[in-house]
C-alpha positions in Angstrom: -35.3 10.6 30.3 -35.4 11.1 26.2 -34.1 15.1 25.9 -37.2 16.4 23.0 -36.8 19.6 21.3 -39.0 21.1 19.3 -38.3 24.2 17.5 -40.9 27.0 16.9 -40.7 28.4 13.7 -40.8 29.9 10.0 -38.2 27.8 8.5 -39.3 24.4 9.9 -36.5 23.5 7.0 -33.3 24.6 9.1 -33.8 21.8 11.0 -32.4 18.8 11.9 -29.2 21.3 10.1 -25.6 20.6 11.5 -27.5 18.8 14.1 -28.0 16.2 11.8 -24.2 15.1 11.9 -21.2 13.8 14.2 -22.5 13.2 17.7 -25.9 15.4 18.1 -26.5 13.5 14.6 -25.7 10.0 15.9 -27.5 11.2 18.8 -30.0 11.7 17.3 -30.8 8.2 15.4 -30.1 6.4 18.3 -33.0 8.4 19.8 -31.0 9.6 23.1 -32.9 13.1 21.7 -35.4 13.5 19.6 -36.2 17.2 17.3 -39.9 18.1 16.2 -41.0 21.3 15.3 -43.9 23.7 14.6 -44.8 26.0 11.7 -45.7 29.4 13.0 -47.9 30.0 9.9 -50.1 27.3 10.4 -51.8 29.1 12.8 -52.5 32.5 10.6 -56.2 33.1 10.8 -56.3 34.8 7.9 -56.5 33.2 4.3 -53.0 34.4 3.2 -51.2 32.8 6.7 -50.0 36.4 7.7 -47.4 35.6 10.9 -46.5 40.2 11.1 -47.7 43.3 11.0 -46.4 46.7 11.2 -44.9 48.2 14.3 -47.2 50.3 16.3 -46.3 53.6 16.5 -44.4 53.2 13.4 -40.7 52.4 12.5 -39.2 49.9 9.4 -40.1 46.5 9.6 -42.3 44.2 10.8 -42.8 42.5 13.6 -44.1 38.7 14.8 -47.9 38.8 15.7 -48.6 38.6 19.2 -51.8 36.4 18.8 -50.2 34.0 15.8 -46.7 33.2 17.9 -49.4 32.1 21.3 -51.8 29.9 19.0 -48.6 27.8 17.4 -47.1 27.7 21.8 -50.7 26.5 22.9 -50.1 22.9 20.5 -47.1 22.3 22.2 -47.7 20.4 24.9 -46.3 21.8 28.3 -43.7 20.3 30.9 -40.8 21.7 28.9 -39.3 25.0 29.4 -39.8 28.0 26.4 -36.5 29.4 25.6 -37.3 32.6 23.2 -33.8 32.9 20.9 -33.7 37.3 21.2 -30.9 39.5 21.6 -32.9 41.2 24.3 -32.3 38.0 26.3 -30.2 36.9 29.0 -26.8 36.0 27.7 -26.5 31.6 27.6 -24.5 30.4 30.0 -22.8 27.3 30.6 -24.4 26.7 33.5 -27.7 27.1 31.8 -27.3 24.5 29.3 -26.3 22.2 32.0 -29.7 22.4 33.5 -31.4 22.3 30.2 -29.8 19.2 29.5 -30.5 17.7 32.8 -34.1 18.3 31.8 -37.2 17.3 29.7 -35.6 19.3 26.8 -37.1 22.7 25.5 -39.5 24.5 23.5 -37.6 27.3 21.4 -39.7 29.6 19.8 -37.3 31.3 16.8 -38.0 35.3 15.6 -38.1 37.1 12.6 -38.7 40.9 10.9 -38.0 43.2 14.1 -39.2 40.3 16.7 -42.0 39.4 18.7 -45.3 41.5 19.4 -43.8 41.9 24.0 -47.4 40.7 24.7 -47.2 37.6 24.4 -44.0 37.3 27.2 -46.5 38.9 29.1 -49.3 35.9 28.1 -47.1 33.4 28.5 -44.1 31.5 31.1 -41.3 32.2 28.1 -37.2 33.1 29.3 -36.0 34.9 26.3 -31.5 34.6 26.1 -29.5 35.6 23.7 -26.1 33.9 22.3 -24.0 37.2 21.8 -24.1 40.5 21.8 -24.6 40.6 17.4 -27.6 40.4 15.5 -28.9 37.8 13.0 -30.8 37.0 10.3 -33.8 35.3 12.9 -33.6 33.7 15.9 -32.5 29.3 14.2 -29.2 30.0 14.4 -29.1 31.2 18.1 -31.4 27.6 18.6 -29.0 25.7 16.7 -26.6 27.1 19.3 -28.1 26.5 22.3 -29.6 22.4 21.1 -25.6 21.5 20.4 -24.5 22.8 23.9 -27.7 20.9 25.2 -26.7 17.5 23.4 -24.0 17.4 24.1 -24.7 16.7 27.9 -26.8 14.3 27.4 -25.9 10.2 28.8 -24.6 8.7 26.1 -23.8 11.8 22.9 -19.6 11.7 24.8 -17.9 9.1 24.3 -17.2 10.1 28.0 -18.7 11.2 30.8 -16.3 13.6 31.6 -15.6 14.9 28.6 -17.7 17.7 29.5 -16.9 18.5 32.6 -12.8 20.0 31.4 -13.7 22.3 29.5 -13.2 26.1 29.2 -16.7 28.1 31.6 -16.9 25.1 33.5 -15.0 25.7 36.7 -16.0 29.6 35.6 -12.8 29.9 33.1 -10.7 29.1 30.2 -9.6 25.6 28.9 -6.0 25.5 29.8 -3.5 24.6 26.4 -4.1 21.7 24.6 -1.1 19.5 22.9 -1.0 15.9 21.0 1.9 14.5 18.9 4.1 15.4 17.2 6.3 16.9 20.0 7.9 19.1 18.2 6.9 21.0 15.3 8.8 23.9 13.1 10.7 24.0 16.5 8.0 24.5 18.9 7.7 20.9 21.9 4.7 20.7 24.0 5.6 21.3 27.1 7.6 19.3 29.2 5.4 19.0 32.1 3.0 17.2 30.2 5.8 15.2 29.4 6.9 13.8 32.5 3.8 11.9 33.5 3.8 14.0 37.3 -0.2 13.8 37.4 0.0 16.1 40.1 2.5 18.4 38.2 0.2 18.7 35.3 -2.7 19.8 37.0 -1.1 22.4 38.8 0.4 22.9 35.6 -2.8 23.2 33.6 -4.7 25.3 36.8 -2.0 28.0 36.5 -2.4 28.7 32.6 -6.2 28.5 32.8 -5.9 31.1 35.0 -3.4 33.1 33.0 -5.2 32.4 29.4 -8.5 33.6 31.7 -6.9 37.0 33.2 -5.9 37.9 30.4 -7.9 36.9 27.2 -11.3 37.3 29.3 -11.2 40.0 31.8 -14.5 39.7 32.9 -14.4 36.1 33.5 -12.1 36.6 35.8 -13.4 39.5 37.9 -16.2 37.0 38.1 -14.3 33.7 39.0 -11.9 35.2 41.7 -15.6 37.2 43.4 -16.8 33.7 43.4 -13.8 32.2 44.8 -13.1 35.0 47.9 -16.8 34.8 48.3 -16.6 30.5 49.1 -15.4 30.0 52.3 -12.2 27.3 50.8 -11.6 30.4 49.1 -12.2 33.2 51.1 -8.8 30.5 52.9 -7.3 30.3 49.8 -7.2 34.2 49.6 -6.1 34.5 52.4 -3.1 32.0 52.5 -1.7 33.7 49.7 -2.3 37.3 51.3 
């Protein structure tokens, strides 16, 4: 099954952009995923091709019209989830990315100006998604981030199927520190345990480092991880033994 991406946007020329190079670009050329764009302005209903209007109740900026957005979305065939990139959306997570990557693809709606007329979310089944607590000029950059995260997990895109499993967020922790040659650089050496060849020791070291880094750098992730571990049967047993 090919992962099919459709971008609904005022700026289709922004795609594939960085998705046309490296692993994603090669996978696109090989047909492991597909990309097409829909120009929102093509569905305007006046001769000026107007897609926005002033905010109801007053205020700065312009708002994308629900009727134009709906017509653009309705032109795309059914069967894939529709996601709108907006700072009001739910934070994008690795779990959601993995679920999307395992599916038929996604239709991604990109906003501009002051955002969308709220009625589009009442009238159509759309999942609102955010890539972080900051504001961009439009949803296109967010769409690129979302698609890159998904495409790298599509079978055959990364060289080894396990490449996407042992990474930050996959287990609720940040990834452990990585090292490579030379063994010594500017007086700093690769930790001895990583040169020992003892896979059990290496695994234990990596686990400790991942837990320590997560606790220090991302206490929010650590709190969620600890909560999930305590709630699971095996986690409860470990916690009891630890205590």
